[in-house]
C-alpha positions in Angstrom: -4.5 8.4 25.6 -1.2 8.0 27.4 2.2 8.3 25.9 2.7 4.5 26.1 -0.5 3.8 24.2 0.5 6.4 21.5 3.9 4.7 21.1 2.3 1.3 20.8 -0.1 2.6 18.0 2.8 4.3 16.2 5.0 1.2 16.4 2.2 -1.0 15.2 1.7 1.3 12.1 5.5 1.3 11.4 5.6 -2.5 11.8 2.7 -2.9 9.4 4.3 -0.5 6.9 7.5 -2.5 7.0 5.6 -5.7 6.4 3.6 -4.3 3.4 5.1 -1.1 2.1 2.2 -0.6 -0.3 -0.3 0.3 2.5 1.3 3.7 3.2 1.7 4.3 -0.6 -2.0 3.5 -1.1 -3.0 5.9 1.7 -0.8 8.6 0.4 -2.2 8.2 -3.1 -5.8 8.2 -1.8 -5.3 11.4 0.0 -3.4 13.0 -2.9 -6.2 12.2 -5.4 -8.9 13.5 -3.0 -7.0 16.7 -2.4 -6.3 17.3 -6.1 -10.0 16.6 -7.1 -11.2 18.9 -4.3 -9.0 21.7 -5.5 -10.1 21.0 -9.1 -13.8 21.2 -8.0 -13.8 25.0 -8.5 -13.1 24.6 -12.2 -15.4 21.7 -12.9 -17.5 23.8 -15.3 -21.0 22.5 -16.1 -20.3 19.1 -14.5 -22.8 18.3 -11.7 -21.3 18.1 -8.1 -22.5 14.5 -7.7 -20.8 13.4 -10.9 -17.5 15.1 -9.9 -17.6 13.5 -6.5 -18.3 10.1 -8.0 -15.3 10.4 -10.3 -13.2 11.5 -7.4 -14.3 8.4 -5.4 -13.7 6.0 -8.3 -10.2 7.4 -8.9 -9.2 7.2 -5.3 -10.6 3.7 -4.8 -9.0 2.6 -8.0 -5.6 3.7 -6.7 -6.1 2.0 -3.4 -7.2 -1.3 -5.1 -4.1 -1.1 -7.4 -1.8 -0.6 -4.4 -3.4 -3.5 -2.6 -3.0 -5.7 -5.6 0.7 -4.8 -6.0 1.2 -5.5 -2.3 -0.3 -8.9 -2.6 1.8 -9.7 -5.7 4.9 -8.5 -3.8 4.2 -10.6 -0.7 3.5 -13.7 -2.9 6.8 -13.1 -4.7 8.7 -12.9 -1.4 7.0 -16.0 0.0 6.9 -18.3 -3.1 10.0 -17.2 -5.1 12.6 -15.7 -2.8 12.2 -18.0 0.2 12.4 -21.2 -1.8 15.4 -19.9 -3.7 17.2 -19.1 -0.4 16.3 -22.5 0.9 17.7 -24.2 -2.2 21.0 -22.2 -1.9 21.3 -23.2 1.8 20.8 -26.9 0.8 23.4 -26.7 -1.9 25.8 -25.0 0.4 25.3 -27.8 3.0 25.8 -30.4 0.3 29.1 -28.8 -0.7 30.4 -28.7 2.8 29.9 -32.4 3.2 
């Protein structure tokens, strides 16, 4: 991988992160939950390994789904609430200028 390809991949990630800030938050939460549950595995007691891993997977996936849902709601808010309000203000300003 050349330096130019690396920069392209990095800028693509940064562009996507700016478009939807909940993607990096979802990734961070996923890895944090997995790391916490892996550290907690030592003190799981009588719980079977498979049950512990299933609980870890469900918690991590739940966090990611929640982050994705918040991201969709945020993007819908920007598109359907903020943009029409800005367009309406621009029309009112043009009407006042005339």
